[in-house]
C-alpha positions in Angstrom: 29.6 1.7 -2.6 30.5 2.7 1.2 29.3 6.5 0.1 25.9 5.1 -1.5 25.0 3.1 1.8 25.8 5.7 3.7 23.3 7.8 2.4 21.1 5.1 1.5 21.3 4.5 5.9 20.8 8.3 6.9 17.2 7.8 6.9 15.6 11.0 9.1 11.5 10.6 11.8 10.1 13.2 9.7 7.5 13.1 7.0 9.2 12.4 3.5 7.1 14.4 0.8 6.8 13.0 -2.8 10.6 13.8 -3.9 11.9 13.1 -0.8 10.4 9.6 -1.0 11.6 9.1 -4.4 15.4 10.1 -3.7 15.4 7.9 -0.6 14.0 4.9 -2.9 16.1 5.2 -5.5 19.2 5.7 -3.1 18.6 2.5 -1.2 18.2 0.6 -5.0 21.8 2.0 -6.3 23.4 1.4 -2.6 21.3 -2.9 -2.5 21.2 -3.2 -6.1 21.5 -6.8 -6.2 19.2 -6.5 -2.7 16.3 -4.4 -3.9 14.0 -4.2 -6.8 12.6 -0.6 -7.6 9.6 -0.2 -9.5 6.3 2.5 -9.9 3.3 0.1 -10.2 1.4 2.6 -12.0 0.8 6.2 -11.3 -1.6 8.6 -9.4 -4.8 10.7 -10.6 -2.1 13.1 -10.4 0.3 11.6 -12.0 2.7 10.3 -9.0 4.4 7.1 -9.9 2.9 4.2 -6.6 6.4 3.0 -6.1 6.8 -0.3 -4.6 10.3 -1.4 -3.4 11.1 -5.3 -3.3 13.8 -6.7 -1.3 14.8 -10.2 -1.6 17.6 -12.5 -2.7 15.8 -12.5 -6.2 14.0 -9.4 -5.9 13.2 -8.8 -9.4 11.1 -12.2 -10.2 9.4 -14.7 -8.5 10.9 -18.0 -7.2 9.2 -21.1 -7.4 8.8 -22.0 -3.3 9.9 -18.5 -2.0 6.1 -16.9 -1.2 5.2 -13.4 -1.9 4.4 -10.7 0.9 3.8 -7.2 0.5 2.6 -4.0 2.6 0.9 -1.0 1.4 0.8 2.0 3.3 -0.7 5.1 2.6 -4.1 4.0 0.9 -6.0 7.7 2.8 -3.3 10.2 2.2 -3.8 11.6 5.6 -3.1 8.4 7.9 0.5 8.8 7.6 2.8 6.9 10.4 2.4 4.0 8.3 4.8 6.0 5.3 7.1 6.7 7.7 7.6 3.4 9.2 7.6 1.5 5.9 10.7 3.2 4.8 12.1 2.8 7.9 11.2 -0.8 7.8 13.3 -1.0 4.5 16.4 1.1 6.2 16.1 -1.7 8.6 16.1 -4.2 6.4 19.4 -3.3 4.2 21.3 -2.4 6.8 20.8 -5.6 8.7 21.1 -8.1 5.6 24.1 -10.6 5.8 24.7 -8.9 9.7 21.8 -9.9 11.2 21.3 -13.7 11.2 17.2 -13.6 11.4 17.1 -11.3 8.4 19.5 -12.3 6.2 17.5 -15.9 6.2 14.0 -13.8 5.6 15.1 -11.7 2.9 16.1 -15.2 1.4 13.4 -16.8 2.1 10.7 -14.5 1.1 10.0 -12.0 -1.4 8.8 -8.7 0.5 7.0 -5.8 -1.9 6.6 -2.4 0.4 4.8 0.0 -1.1 5.0 3.7 1.3 2.3 5.2 -0.2 -1.1 4.2 -2.3 -2.3 7.9 -2.4 0.8 9.8 -2.4 -2.0 12.7 -4.0 -4.2 12.7 -0.5 -0.4 12.6 1.7 0.1 16.1 -0.7 -3.2 17.7 -0.3 -3.4 17.4 3.1 -1.8 20.8 3.7 -2.7 21.3 7.5 -1.5 17.8 9.8 -4.6 16.5 11.7 -5.6 13.9 14.2 -8.8 13.8 13.0 -10.7 13.7 9.3 -9.1 15.7 6.9 -10.0 15.6 2.7 -6.5 14.2 2.4 -8.2 10.9 3.2 -9.2 10.9 -0.3 -7.6 10.3 -3.5 -7.5 13.4 -6.3 -11.3 12.9 -7.6 -12.6 12.7 -3.9 -13.1 8.6 -4.1 -11.9 6.9 -0.9 -9.8 4.1 -2.1 -11.2 2.1 1.0 -14.6 1.6 -0.5 -13.5 1.5 -3.9 -12.2 -2.6 -4.9 -15.3 -4.9 -6.3 -17.1 -6.4 -3.3 -17.6 -9.8 -2.7 -21.3 -9.6 -1.4 -22.6 -6.3 -2.7 -22.5 -4.5 -6.2 -19.6 -2.0 -5.3 -21.0 1.1 -7.7 -17.7 2.9 -7.1 -15.7 4.4 -10.8 -12.5 1.8 -9.9 -9.8 4.8 -9.8 -6.5 4.4 -11.2 -4.8 4.1 -7.9 -7.0 1.0 -6.9 -6.8 -0.4 -11.0 -3.1 -0.3 -10.4 -2.8 -2.4 -7.1 -5.7 -4.4 -8.5 -3.4 -5.4 -11.4 0.0 -5.9 -9.3 -2.3 -8.2 -7.4 -2.9 -10.4 -10.4 0.4 -10.5 -11.8 2.2 -11.7 -8.3 1.6 -14.6 -6.2 1.3 -13.0 -2.7 0.1 -15.2 0.0 0.6 -12.5 2.6 0.0 -9.4 3.0 -1.1 -6.4 5.3 -2.5 -2.5 4.6 -1.4 0.3 7.2 -3.9 3.0 8.4 -4.4 5.1 11.4 -7.0 6.6 13.6 -6.8 3.5 15.7 -5.0 1.0 17.7 -6.1 -2.6 16.3 -5.2 -5.5 13.5 -8.4 -5.7 11.8 -9.3 -9.1 9.6 -11.6 -10.3 7.1 -14.6 -10.0 6.1 -15.1 -6.6 6.4 -18.6 -6.8 4.7 -21.1 -9.8 5.7 -24.4 -11.3 4.7 -26.6 -14.0 6.6 -24.3 -17.2 5.5 -20.8 -15.2 7.0 -22.8 -14.7 10.4 -23.6 -11.2 9.8 -26.7 -11.4 11.6 -24.7 -12.0 15.0 -22.5 -9.3 13.8 -20.0 -11.5 12.6 -18.1 -11.8 9.0 -16.7 -15.3 9.5 -13.9 -16.3 6.6 -13.1 -20.0 6.0 -9.6 -19.9 7.2 -11.4 -17.9 9.9 -8.8 -19.2 12.5 -5.9 -18.0 10.1 -7.2 -15.1 10.4 -7.1 -14.4 14.2 -3.5 -15.8 14.0 -2.0 -13.9 12.4 -3.7 -10.6 13.9 -2.7 -11.9 16.7 0.5 -11.6 15.9 0.8 -8.3 15.0 -0.9 -7.1 17.8 1.1 -9.1 20.3 4.3 -8.2 19.3 3.5 -4.8 19.3 4.3 -2.5 22.1 0.4 -1.4 23.3 -1.7 -3.2 20.9 -2.3 -6.3 22.4 -3.9 -4.2 25.3 -6.6 -3.8 23.6 -7.8 -0.4 25.0 -8.6 1.7 22.0 -8.1 5.3 21.2 -10.9 6.4 23.8 -13.4 4.9 26.5 -16.1 3.8 24.2 -14.0 1.6 21.9 -11.9 -1.1 23.3 -10.3 -4.6 21.6 -9.5 -7.9 23.6 -6.1 -8.5 22.7 -6.3 -5.5 20.3 -7.6 -7.4 17.5 -10.9 -7.8 15.5 -13.3 -8.7 13.1 -13.5 -6.1 10.5 -17.4 -6.6 10.0 -17.7 -6.8 14.0 -16.3 -3.1 14.4 -18.1 -1.7 11.4 -19.3 -2.6 7.9 -17.3 -1.8 5.0 -17.6 -2.4 1.0 -15.5 -2.2 -1.5 -12.5 -3.0 0.9 -8.6 -3.7 -0.3 -8.7 -6.6 2.5 -11.6 -8.4 1.6 -10.3 -7.9 -2.1 -6.7 -9.5 -1.6 -8.7 -12.6 0.2 -11.2 -13.5 -2.0 -10.1 -12.8 -5.7 -5.7 -12.1 -5.1 -5.9 -15.7 -3.0 -3.7 -13.8 -0.7 -4.5 -12.9 3.0 -4.5 -9.5 4.1 -4.6 -8.0 7.1 -5.5 -4.0 8.3 -3.2 -2.6 11.1 -4.3 0.7 12.7 -1.4 2.1 14.2 -1.8 5.4 15.7 -5.2 7.0 17.7 -3.8 10.5 15.9 -3.9 10.1 11.6 -1.6 12.8 11.6 0.6 13.1 14.5 3.8 15.4 14.8 7.3 14.7 13.1 8.2 14.0 17.0 6.7 10.9 17.5 7.5 8.9 14.8 10.6 7.4 16.0 8.2 6.1 18.9 6.0 4.7 16.3 9.0 2.9 14.7 10.4 1.3 17.7 6.3 0.2 18.9 5.8 -1.3 15.3 9.6 -2.7 14.8 9.2 -6.2 16.1 5.5 -6.5 14.8 6.3 -5.7 11.2 8.9 -8.5 11.1 7.3 -11.5 12.7 3.7 -10.9 10.9 6.5 -11.3 7.7 7.1 -14.3 9.1 3.9 -15.7 8.6 4.3 -16.3 5.3 5.7 -19.5 5.4 2.8 -20.9 7.5 1.4 -23.7 6.0 2.2 -25.5 3.0 3.0 -25.2 -0.7 4.1 -27.3 -3.4 3.5 -27.6 -7.3 1.1 -29.7 -9.5 2.5 -31.0 -12.5 2.2 -33.5 -15.2 3.5 -37.1 -15.4 6.3 -35.5 -17.4 7.4 -33.0 -14.8 5.8 -30.1 -16.4 3.4 -27.1 -13.9 0.2 -27.7 -14.6 -1.5 -23.9 -14.0 -5.3 -23.2 -12.6 -5.5 -26.4 -11.0 -7.3 -26.3 -8.0 -5.7 -26.6 -4.6 -7.5 -25.8 -1.7 -7.7 -27.8 2.2 -10.7 -30.2 2.4 -13.4 -28.2 4.5 -12.3 -24.9 3.4 -13.9 -24.0 0.3 -13.5 -20.6 -1.2 -16.1 -19.3 -3.1 -12.9 -18.4 -6.0 -11.3 -21.9 -6.0 -7.4 -21.0 -5.4 -5.7 -22.0 -8.1 -2.3 -22.8 -9.3 -0.2 -19.8 -11.2 1.8 -20.5 -13.8 4.3 -22.7 -12.8 2.0 -24.6 -11.2 2.7 -23.7 -7.5 0.4 -23.6 -4.8 0.4 -21.7 -1.3 -1.9 -22.3 1.7 -2.2 -19.8 4.9 -2.9 -23.1 7.2 -2.1 -23.0 11.3 -0.8 -26.1 12.5 -2.1 -29.6 12.4 -3.5 -32.3 10.4 -5.0 -31.5 7.1 -6.6 -33.0 3.6 -5.0 -31.1 0.9 -7.3 -31.3 -2.3 -5.8 -31.2 -5.5 -8.4 -30.9 -9.0 -7.6 -30.1 -12.4 -10.8 -29.8 -14.8 -11.8 -33.2 -16.0 -9.6 -35.5 -13.8 -9.7 -37.0 -10.9 -9.2 -35.4 -7.6 -5.9 -36.2 -5.6 -6.4 -35.7 -1.9 -3.4 -36.2 0.0 -3.2 -35.8 4.1 -0.4 -33.8 6.1 0.7 -32.5 9.3 1.7 -29.3 9.1 4.0 -28.1 11.8 5.3 -24.5 12.9 7.4 -23.8 10.2 7.8 -19.8 10.6 10.8 -20.0 12.5 12.3 -22.7 9.3 11.5 -19.8 7.2 9.4 -22.9 4.7 6.3 -24.1 4.8 5.5 -27.3 4.6 6.3 -29.1 1.0 3.6 -30.9 -0.6 3.6 -31.6 -4.8 1.4 -33.5 -6.7 1.7 -35.5 -9.9 -0.6 -36.4 -11.9 -0.1 -39.4 -14.0 -2.8 -39.4 -16.0 -2.0 -36.1 -18.0 1.0 -36.2 -19.8 0.4 -33.4 -22.6 0.7 -29.6 -21.7 -3.3 -28.3 -21.1 -4.7 -25.3 -21.4 -6.9 -25.1 -17.9 -11.0 -24.3 -19.1 -11.6 -22.5 -15.3 -11.8 -18.9 -16.4 -10.3 -16.1 -14.0 -13.4 -15.9 -10.6 -15.4 -12.9 -12.2 -15.6 -9.3 -10.7 -19.4 -9.9 -9.1 -20.9 -10.5 -5.8 -19.9 -14.2 -5.5 -21.0 -14.4 -2.0 -25.0 -13.3 -3.1 -24.7 -17.3 -4.1 -24.3 -18.4 -1.1 -27.5 -16.2 0.1 -29.2 -17.7 -2.3 -28.1 -21.3 -1.8 -28.5 -21.1 1.9 -32.4 -19.6 1.4 -32.9 -22.6 -1.0 -34.1 -24.7 2.6 -35.8 -21.9 4.3 -39.6 -21.8 1.6 -39.6 -25.5 2.7 -40.5 -24.4 6.8 -42.4 -21.5 5.4 -44.5 -23.6 2.9 -45.1 -26.6 5.5 -46.3 -22.9 8.0 -48.6 -21.2 5.5 -50.7 -24.8 4.8 -50.5 -25.4 9.0 -52.2 -21.7 8.9 -54.5 -22.1 6.2 -55.9 -25.8 7.5 -56.6 -24.2 11.1 -58.8 -21.4 9.1 -60.4 -24.2 7.2 -61.2 -26.1 10.0 
């Protein structure tokens, strides 16, 4: 066992190609079998496994009350820093467990999923590393995976790729609460929405989600704990990001992005982390990138314990899946629902909120909660709901949210008031003409 642990810890600061990456992940799992679970969520176009290493006290399955967190890197195959620092994050977590009290508590109370590469084909296709664009950005079919997800605002005509489908299924099958995807080419933490319409404020150059305050906090958490991102200087004189953060739409409009998909359809808050001005920097710089990001990576994971969590049950204590649980004043177009165990997780900043639990066909329950900052205690505030009028196991009549541009409905709803104004103007003009 000591030999296996030693081999697993011997991680160099270099680029690990597919075989080396797989060998390292298998070595870590062999050395720490009770702390890790290694599995593939699917395959790339060329048949490479999309490996995920899960870390935690219960790595093989979801445990009630323990939130699910994920990091995804190398979505663009030529953006490589995230791929390597996630391997070093794995190394740091497993070797610190049982020795570092903070990491030990973090892993005891969080289930952490790490995918070092979502686009292994693109990485292997990048034969000549470059700081700027290369063909390795795309998957083997020439598709940009961060333009490939269903979009909440427009009909995305892109054909769903195997890598994208695997991640969509993964999101569907887990109860992810918080996530980040790691990119390169800039130095900034970008948050939802990436796309938008007049309802979300796109006419003013900012696309605001119902949880905008939480997203700003999440982006600031990473930026402020990074060695230099918080300075907001960007990568050239033309680009600056105050506090090292930006609303995605404010930076540039993006259709079919993964972070919007996570938030709208996955009930998972995700931000995009741009970690290096150079997309594929020299290996000699990797150790510095790890040092620059190490604290931020850990502090960001802790934010999965923000807000409130709990279970919705019937009078006999049986879980009620697909109950809608949301904070009043923060409705999601695709309502946030409980999982199969009747659980919900809502990321909310400290403050007073009214939590609304609704089981279709029954009267809603409202509870006022005072949410503290519990990230240091590694547990969100617990607030359960029990419906005394429900005694038998019910089958929810609420279908899964359709994969259509849901925010188009909001556009039509907001536009509904405008014809009244237009008609009044038209009538005034007609009266003037007749006079």
